[in-house]
C-alpha positions as a printed NumPy array, in Angstrom:
array([[-16.717,   6.819, -20.149],
       [-14.516,   4.157, -21.885],
       [-15.473,   0.479, -21.234],
       [-17.627,   1.586, -18.272],
       [-14.767,   3.461, -16.543],
       [-14.971,   6.913, -15.296],
       [-12.511,   9.304, -16.977],
       [-10.175,  11.667, -15.173],
       [ -8.118,  14.72 , -16.226],
       [ -4.36 ,  13.901, -16.633],
       [ -3.687,  16.414, -13.899],
       [ -5.162,  13.93 , -11.48 ],
       [ -2.579,  11.409, -12.468],
       [  0.274,  13.796, -11.917],
       [ -0.713,  14.129,  -8.278],
       [  0.689,  10.631,  -7.549],
       [  4.396,  10.204,  -6.795],
       [  5.315,   6.887,  -8.46 ],
       [  8.881,   5.698,  -7.974],
       [ 11.056,   2.74 ,  -8.573],
       [ 11.96 ,   0.922,  -5.294],
       [ 14.338,  -1.934,  -4.519],
       [ 12.973,  -4.447,  -2.025],
       [ 15.724,  -5.032,   0.512],
       [ 13.702,  -7.227,   2.865],
       [ 10.406,  -9.02 ,   2.766],
       [  8.591, -10.796,   5.665],
       [  5.149, -12.255,   5.835],
       [  3.208, -10.7  ,   8.781],
       [  2.33 , -13.264,  11.315],
       [ -1.38 , -14.097,  11.956],
       [ -2.332, -12.771,   8.587],
       [ -3.003, -14.583,   5.258],
       [ -2.273, -11.871,   2.76 ],
       [ -0.061,  -9.284,   4.344],
       [  3.695,  -8.953,   3.701],
       [  6.002,  -6.332,   5.047],
       [  8.571,  -4.862,   2.622],
       [ 11.555,  -2.7  ,   3.439],
       [ 12.055,  -0.712,   0.249],
       [ 15.046,   1.39 ,  -0.797],
       [ 14.137,   4.483,  -2.846],
       [ 17.719,   5.748,  -3.265],
       [ 17.569,   8.57 ,  -0.703],
       [ 15.357,   6.918,   1.83 ],
       [ 13.885,   3.523,   2.931],
       [ 10.209,   2.911,   3.656],
       [  8.197,   0.141,   5.17 ],
       [  5.399,  -0.818,   2.744],
       [  2.701,  -3.375,   3.485],
       [  1.266,  -5.23 ,   0.61 ],
       [ -1.678,  -7.776,   0.463],
       [ -0.046, -10.316,  -1.839],
       [  1.468, -12.859,   0.561],
       [ -1.197, -15.412,  -0.417],
       [  0.178, -15.389,  -3.884],
       [  3.908, -14.378,  -3.597],
       [  6.508, -15.387,  -0.996],
       [  9.379, -13.353,   0.44 ],
       [ 11.945, -14.678,  -1.981],
       [  9.941, -13.755,  -5.033],
       [ 10.017, -10.075,  -3.884],
       [ 13.411,  -9.641,  -2.089],
       [ 16.197,  -8.278,  -4.224],
       [ 13.858,  -7.03 ,  -7.042],
       [ 12.7  ,  -3.661,  -8.172],
       [  8.999,  -2.592,  -8.509],
       [  6.98 ,   0.531,  -8.93 ],
       [  5.416,   2.105,  -5.778],
       [  3.1  ,   5.069,  -4.878],
       [  4.874,   7.166,  -2.208],
       [  2.618,  10.088,  -1.5  ],
       [ -0.302,   8.236,   0.153],
       [ -1.344,   8.876,   3.708],
       [  0.363,   6.363,   6.084],
       [ -1.919,   3.513,   7.119],
       [ -1.574,   0.912,   9.883],
       [ -2.166,  -2.701,   8.875],
       [ -1.854,  -5.329,  11.59 ],
       [ -0.068,  -2.805,  13.775],
       [  2.546,  -1.947,  11.135],
       [  2.614,   1.525,   9.454],
       [  2.726,   1.365,   5.668],
       [  4.124,   4.386,   3.869],
       [  3.298,   3.645,   0.236],
       [  1.724,   1.024,  -1.93 ],
       [  3.136,  -1.584,  -4.377],
       [  1.755,  -1.316,  -7.965],
       [  0.655,  -4.787,  -9.324],
       [ -1.593,  -6.082, -12.063],
       [ -4.711,  -8.084, -11.277],
       [ -6.982, -10.155, -13.535],
       [-10.755, -10.719, -13.123],
       [-10.186, -13.894, -11.132],
       [ -8.054, -11.994,  -8.57 ],
       [ -4.656, -13.324,  -9.777],
       [ -2.024, -10.76 ,  -8.954],
       [  0.883, -10.097, -11.344],
       [  4.15 ,  -8.45 , -10.177],
       [  5.411,  -5.836, -12.569],
       [  9.194,  -6.001, -12.401],
       [ 11.565,  -3.076, -13.228],
       [ 14.765,  -3.687, -15.147],
       [ 17.957,  -3.709, -13.061],
       [ 19.482,  -0.743, -14.9  ],
       [ 16.774,   1.721, -13.709],
       [ 17.978,   3.142, -10.361],
       [ 15.941,   3.016,  -7.194],
       [ 14.203,   6.359,  -6.66 ],
       [ 13.53 ,   7.003, -10.322],
       [ 10.226,   8.803, -10.945],
       [  7.699,   6.909, -13.045],
       [  5.165,   8.553, -15.26 ]])
């Protein structure tokens, strides 16, 4: 263990499909405090991804930007909307969420490792 964290073999990391995605649309989900629906372009496909950051970020701070997403998670319904991935963010000990932007020159769909 390092700093109280369980250690994993690097092979566990390679199981995750991390990709750059371009947020085409962002819309807060009504009757929720934290959920925002993103329509994300991954180059060869678009996906709907729900993220729990709407209490800290609005639609305009996400729309038109690139971020890193996990794509090979089981779909999950949140407030009646199916999410087909997860946005990768940073979070400090106080619960402040930090977006991790991707430079414009990196194409949507690029694999991240």
